[in-house]
C-alpha positions as CSV (number, residue, x, y, z in Angstrom):
1,X,-0.1,0.3,-0.3
2,X,1.5,3.7,-0.9
3,X,2.0,5.8,1.9
4,X,-0.9,8.2,-0.1
5,X,-2.9,5.0,0.5
6,X,-2.2,4.7,4.2
7,X,-2.5,8.3,4.6
8,X,-6.6,8.3,3.2
9,X,-7.4,5.0,4.9
10,X,-6.1,6.5,7.8
11,X,-8.2,9.7,7.6
12,X,-11.8,7.5,6.7
13,X,-11.2,6.2,9.6
14,X,-10.8,9.3,11.9
15,X,-13.6,11.4,13.5
16,X,-14.3,14.6,11.9
17,X,-11.9,17.7,12.1
18,X,-14.1,19.2,14.8
19,X,-13.3,17.2,17.3
20,X,-15.9,15.8,19.9
21,X,-19.3,16.7,19.4
22,X,-20.9,13.8,17.4
23,X,-17.9,12.1,15.8
24,X,-20.1,12.4,11.9
25,X,-18.2,13.8,9.1
26,X,-14.8,12.7,9.0
27,X,-12.3,11.8,6.0
28,X,-12.4,12.0,2.5
29,X,-10.6,10.3,-0.6
30,X,-8.4,12.4,-2.1
31,X,-8.9,12.9,-5.5
32,X,-6.4,11.2,-8.0
33,X,-4.3,13.4,-10.9
34,X,-5.3,11.7,-14.7
35,X,-2.2,11.4,-16.8
36,X,-3.7,14.9,-19.3
37,X,-4.3,16.3,-15.9
38,X,-6.3,17.0,-12.3
39,X,-9.0,15.0,-11.2
40,X,-13.0,16.7,-11.4
41,X,-12.5,17.2,-8.4
42,X,-10.0,20.3,-8.7
43,X,-11.4,24.2,-9.1
44,X,-8.7,26.6,-10.7
45,X,-9.8,29.2,-7.5
46,X,-7.9,31.5,-5.1
47,X,-10.1,31.3,-2.6
48,X,-9.9,28.2,-0.2
49,X,-12.2,27.9,2.7
50,X,-11.6,25.3,6.3
51,X,-15.1,24.2,7.8
52,X,-15.7,22.9,11.2
53,X,-14.5,19.2,9.5
54,X,-13.3,20.0,5.8
55,X,-11.2,22.2,3.0
56,X,-14.1,23.6,0.1
57,X,-13.1,23.1,-2.4
58,X,-11.6,19.5,-2.2
59,X,-8.7,19.7,-3.9
60,X,-7.7,23.4,-5.9
61,X,-6.0,24.2,-9.0
62,X,-3.2,26.6,-8.8
63,X,0.1,27.8,-10.2
64,X,3.2,28.5,-8.7
65,X,3.6,31.8,-7.1
66,X,0.0,32.4,-6.8
67,X,-1.5,33.5,-4.0
68,X,-4.3,31.9,-2.0
69,X,-7.1,33.6,0.1
70,X,-7.8,31.0,3.4
71,X,-9.9,31.6,5.6
72,X,-11.6,29.3,8.7
73,X,-15.5,30.0,8.8
74,X,-15.7,27.4,11.1
75,X,-15.4,27.3,14.7
76,X,-12.6,25.3,15.2
77,X,-9.2,27.0,15.3
78,X,-7.2,25.2,12.0
79,X,-3.9,25.4,10.3
80,X,-3.5,25.8,6.5
81,X,-0.4,24.0,5.3
82,X,0.9,22.3,2.2
83,X,3.1,19.3,3.1
84,X,6.6,19.2,2.4
85,X,7.0,23.5,2.3
86,X,7.6,26.4,4.8
87,X,4.0,27.0,4.4
88,X,2.3,27.3,8.2
89,X,-0.2,29.0,8.8
90,X,-2.7,29.6,11.9
91,X,-5.8,30.0,11.3
92,X,-8.2,31.3,14.4
93,X,-11.9,31.4,13.8
94,X,-12.8,34.3,11.7
95,X,-9.2,34.1,10.4
96,X,-8.4,35.3,6.6
97,X,-4.4,34.8,5.7
98,X,-2.7,34.6,2.6
99,X,-0.5,32.1,1.6
100,X,1.9,31.9,-1.5
101,X,2.2,28.8,-3.6
102,X,5.6,28.2,-3.3
103,X,8.4,26.9,-5.9
104,X,9.3,23.5,-6.8
105,X,6.0,21.8,-5.7
106,X,5.9,18.8,-8.2
107,X,3.8,20.3,-11.7
108,X,1.1,17.6,-13.1
109,X,0.8,16.2,-9.5
110,X,-1.9,16.9,-6.5
111,X,0.6,18.2,-3.4
112,X,-1.2,17.3,-0.6
113,X,-2.3,20.9,2.4
114,X,-4.0,19.9,5.3
115,X,-5.2,21.0,8.5
116,X,-2.4,20.3,11.0
117,X,-4.3,20.3,13.8
118,X,-7.0,18.2,12.6
119,X,-5.2,15.6,10.4
120,X,-8.3,14.1,8.6
121,X,-8.7,17.6,6.9
122,X,-6.7,17.3,3.8
123,X,-7.0,18.9,0.4
124,X,-5.1,18.8,-2.4
125,X,-3.0,21.4,-5.1
126,X,-2.5,20.6,-8.8
127,X,-0.1,22.4,-9.5
128,X,-0.4,24.0,-13.2
129,X,3.1,25.2,-14.3
């Protein structure tokens, strides 16, 4: 099993991002890039919303150097962290931050971003160029 498949399997078994409460929600299996481009779940946008158990959209298409505006519209604190980069921003409820898509991410691949506080809260960044 690949590391991504293991992470997805673990995310599906964890409780929702909000922690406590009714235990509903939970992680989602990530979209898979195709040989010709991003999955159908990917959206070209510069805006990402952190809710209490998910990122919306779950997959973002952006180029290196693009700015993403991330807003926490939930009631819990979150982070916006792009794996294996220096992007690691704290978001209190109601906060909005701007994060730049770093150079060096694999072009043509879906790179993971997540909330470090709630590891089952995962999204994907498809780097278009």
